[in-house]
C-alpha atoms as one frame of an Amber mdcrd trajectory, in Angstrom:
protein
  88.270  94.179 103.557  84.988  91.391 103.108  82.607  91.023 105.699  83.005
  87.556 107.565  80.638  84.957 106.616  77.657  83.634 109.268  79.907  80.632
 110.043  82.923  82.977 110.336  81.230  85.097 112.950  79.830  82.494 114.796
  83.573  80.641 115.273  85.239  84.167 116.033  84.536  86.315 119.078  84.796
  90.246 119.505  87.829  91.198 121.433  85.783  93.046 123.971  83.789  89.599
 124.199  86.684  88.070 125.034  87.811  91.065 127.390  84.668  90.541 129.363
  84.890  86.637 129.500  88.467  86.945 130.991  87.766  89.442 133.479  84.953
  87.028 134.774  87.262  84.154 135.123  89.594  86.372 136.894  87.420  87.860
 138.960  86.137  84.198 140.040  89.512  83.948 142.290  90.497  87.340 142.892
  87.967  89.567 144.959  90.667  92.692 144.716  89.611  92.655 140.892  87.014
  95.657 140.606  84.770  96.863 137.195  84.349 100.941 137.656  81.880 101.666
 134.395  80.038 104.928 132.959  76.859 103.732 131.890  78.708 101.402 129.689
  77.826  97.844 131.429  75.733  96.765 128.133  77.948  98.368 125.538  81.077
  96.855 127.638  79.422  93.382 127.919  79.806  93.712 131.691  76.072  92.666
 132.170  77.241  89.095 133.122  80.024  90.222 134.614  77.552  92.149 137.087
  75.201  89.620 137.641  78.036  87.578 139.166  79.831  89.762 140.865  77.623
  92.498 142.184  79.827  93.746 144.614  82.585  94.219 142.432  81.214  96.729
 140.026  80.928 100.189 140.243  78.364 102.094 138.024  79.540 105.835 138.289
  76.810 106.856 135.422  77.685 109.102 132.445  80.425 110.912 133.965  83.630
 110.260 132.435  86.267 112.460 134.490  84.729 111.042 138.131  85.189 107.643
 136.525  88.705 108.061 136.371  89.109 109.678 139.705  86.926 107.107 141.384
  89.194 104.634 139.963  92.355 105.973 140.519  91.013 106.026 144.008  90.011
 102.526 144.190  93.250 101.590 142.896  95.437 103.565 145.178  93.863 100.991
 148.390  95.390  98.209 146.507  92.220  96.986 144.565  92.673  95.688 140.699
  90.826  98.614 138.919  89.478  98.296 135.575  87.783 101.705 134.405  85.701
 100.753 131.048  84.075 103.330 128.970  83.859 104.320 125.230  87.473 104.929
 123.751  86.241 108.425 122.209  85.185 109.960 125.360  87.066 108.062 128.311
  90.433 109.470 126.459  89.205 113.150 125.221  86.521 114.132 128.518  88.884
 112.175 131.298  92.417 113.108 129.882  93.499 115.437 132.602  92.264 113.037
 135.419  94.029 110.286 133.162  97.306 112.296 133.786  96.906 113.493 137.097
  95.067 110.915 138.992  96.273 107.805 137.145  99.567 108.221 135.491 101.260
 111.162 137.470 100.024 109.595 140.596 100.983 106.132 139.710  97.929 104.561
 140.089  97.594 100.799 138.352  94.436 101.890 136.750  93.591  99.626 133.788
  92.102 101.596 131.422  89.643  99.873 129.024  88.513 101.925 126.034  85.908
 100.424 124.091  84.439 100.533 121.058  87.548 102.530 119.592  88.679 103.854
 116.456  85.496 103.852 114.220  83.624 101.023 116.036  80.677 103.497 116.287
  81.414 104.298 112.570  77.281 105.318 112.052  77.170 107.706 115.187  80.069
 110.465 113.491  83.140 112.390 114.505  81.739 112.197 118.073  82.169 108.907
 118.202  85.119 107.921 116.762  88.392 107.773 118.712  90.922 108.407 116.140
  92.779 110.324 118.914  93.902 108.421 121.798  97.135 106.805 120.905  98.312
 110.508 120.215  96.994 112.087 123.450  98.158 109.429 125.677 101.353 108.434
 123.976 102.646 111.601 125.350 101.560 111.006 128.853 104.456 109.771 131.098
 103.941 106.323 133.018 101.396 104.689 130.869 101.287 101.508 128.357  99.223
 101.930 125.632  98.145  98.430 123.913  95.718  97.659 121.147  94.939  93.945
 120.712  94.596  92.268 117.311  92.547  89.489 118.171  91.240  86.940 120.770
  94.722  85.700 122.218  96.148  88.742 122.243  92.729  89.968 123.954  92.706
  87.881 126.444  96.632  87.574 127.551  96.521  91.319 127.378  94.192  91.341
 130.347  95.627  88.713 132.258  98.886  90.296 131.944  97.318  93.812 133.289
  95.757  91.905 135.865  99.162  91.048 137.310 100.667  94.194 136.199 100.937
  97.025 139.075 101.362  99.807 136.345  98.946 102.303 134.661  97.584 100.572
 131.341  95.583 101.877 128.704  94.127  99.031 126.287  91.583  99.656 123.497
  89.114  96.943 122.034  86.956  97.596 118.891  83.630  95.841 118.377  84.010
  93.400 115.147  84.724  89.661 115.773  88.095  89.024 115.096  89.975  85.730
 113.622  93.156  84.010 115.421  96.326  85.217 113.400  98.150  82.222 113.647
  97.708  78.957 115.719 101.473  78.915 116.174 101.648  76.726 119.976 104.429
  78.675 120.885 102.975  82.548 120.472 103.727  84.592 123.586 102.202  88.051
 124.843 104.110  90.589 126.326 104.171  94.566 126.654 106.510  96.337 124.838
 107.180  92.985 122.471 105.586  93.061 119.162 104.716  89.699 117.393 105.282
  88.570 114.434 102.274  86.722 112.815 104.177  86.153 109.031 107.162  86.114
 107.410 108.635  87.683 104.315 111.309  89.504 102.892 110.124  91.805 100.302
 108.229  94.112 102.491 106.987  94.550 106.082 103.553  95.579 107.162 103.131
  96.666 110.915  99.409  96.885 112.032  97.971  97.432 115.390  94.460  96.238
 116.563  91.826  95.436 114.197  94.283  96.708 111.189  96.400  93.431 111.616
  93.716  90.887 110.002  93.529  92.850 107.088  97.308  93.167 106.622  97.072
  89.767 106.976  94.991  89.214 104.136  96.661  91.832 101.981  99.895  90.004
 102.444  97.830  87.076 101.406  97.197  88.228  98.335 100.705  90.187  97.670
 102.379  86.556  97.526  99.662  85.021  95.578  99.327  87.645  93.041 102.478
  89.068  92.632 104.916  87.172  94.218 105.530  89.208  96.996 106.565  88.267
 100.357 105.873  90.482 103.345 106.286  90.160 106.829 103.085  91.347 109.216
 103.469  92.365 112.634 101.215  92.949 114.982 102.716  95.952 117.137 100.002
  95.582 119.933 101.830  98.108 122.463 102.433 101.256 121.054 103.915 102.531
 124.046 106.409 101.556 125.298 107.304 100.536 121.493 109.230  97.171 120.344
 112.615  99.331 118.890 114.186  96.544 118.893 111.844  94.449 116.532 111.488
  97.738 114.335 115.225  97.784 113.806 115.549  94.388 112.848 112.342  94.308
 110.280 114.043  97.754 109.011 117.746  96.597 108.814 116.543  94.398 105.710
 116.095  97.609 103.534 112.454  96.544 102.760 109.553  98.981 102.431 107.512
  99.316 105.610 103.879 100.358 106.111 102.022 100.951 109.338  98.518 100.577
 109.316  96.466 101.999 112.139  92.488 102.749 112.864  93.590 106.276 114.286
  94.591 109.437 112.677  97.897 109.407 110.621  99.093 111.938 113.149 100.348
 110.804 116.488  99.990 107.136 116.536 101.747 103.822 115.826 102.833 105.452
 112.343 104.671 108.530 113.275 106.075 106.488 116.419 107.881 104.156 113.946
 108.830 107.043 111.494 110.321 108.894 114.155 112.277 106.151 115.520 113.513
 105.333 112.375 114.596 108.551 110.718 116.327 109.426 113.777 118.346 106.050
 113.732 119.480 106.110 110.349 117.381 104.161 108.469 115.774 104.969 105.077
 113.112 102.463 104.087 110.714 103.417 101.992 107.847 104.265 104.134 104.070
 104.831 104.275 101.584 105.319 107.046  98.295 104.259 106.670  95.256 105.557
 108.774  92.753 107.967 108.884  93.831 111.308 107.120  93.310 115.184 108.638
  89.730 115.603 107.424  86.349 115.294 108.167  85.569 111.432 108.650  82.778
 110.059 106.393  80.180 108.269 108.286  79.325 104.778 107.712  80.076 101.344
 109.391  83.478 100.344 110.628  83.967  98.049 107.345  82.703 101.283 104.819
  85.039 103.332 106.784  87.918 101.364 106.528  87.331 100.500 102.804  87.198
 104.139 101.813  90.348 105.261 103.305  92.286 102.228 102.145  92.738 100.092
 105.506  91.344  96.958 103.885  92.982  93.916 102.195  92.865  95.333  98.991
  93.669  98.830 100.129  96.710  97.648 102.147  97.844  95.805  99.004  97.947
  97.916  96.569 100.231 100.608  98.521 102.649  97.639  99.484 102.934  96.954
  95.802 103.509 100.226  94.530 106.283 100.704  97.654 107.772  98.143  96.250
 107.705  99.030  92.802 108.932 102.091  93.513 112.213 100.410  94.907 112.981
  98.170  92.612
């Protein structure tokens, strides 16, 4: 996947920046919105929020388990709490608190995992969050979301603020273009978004893998005449089974792409549904394999594992040719 040009970077924002701006907008008219953070004010783009609304931000320090416990306590009093911390630590160090204090106790905390996937690529495996989907999918009463672009990021935060339910939302660090300019576009938890249509192949991505999936689909059509549907499956749980079945009913091959381990994430969730419901489409999970993850920038790591325009297109081409 190629790096964006300077002009493109100036045009698009990181979803995390959109999160910050949206939260500031919401807090301007809603004093019940609180941010709780674990020494992540800078990396979470929350410095402007703290400057504007110092009474609505709580700094816990590097103590992620306390972060979730405090957030749950505040949410139990009716506050709209956004608990912000690096995804790798939020979902591993605080797993018990997420399970017990948030989900089991039904406290509607909005858990915000920042710098998710391999966004902290150069810092190595300790800072990669390739487990969060797998871990949190197994927790009852928790919505799991990975917005793909600025539109989904903004609407996920606005909807989360209105939703009286525990939610986990993960964000990366990379500037993301809008996937479509369709004015009728809508966002709803549990409902995937079709951003491109075609009958030869389906590519289901989530989070920052959706953009290279769109580029791959364009390449497949322009070079090989293969028309692919691309879906942003922004909600990992609950999964959009209706849309997944509709894609499978065509008989076309299906690829899933995620910035996550191949175990326990989007791919295995889709595969489980398809197999248990009698679908036998050619199917491939693209993600990070079970190995010591290479170190490098996010782009370098994704390219290494084929989660790029070229890699996804090559995988799609092989599946379509194999089915022919």
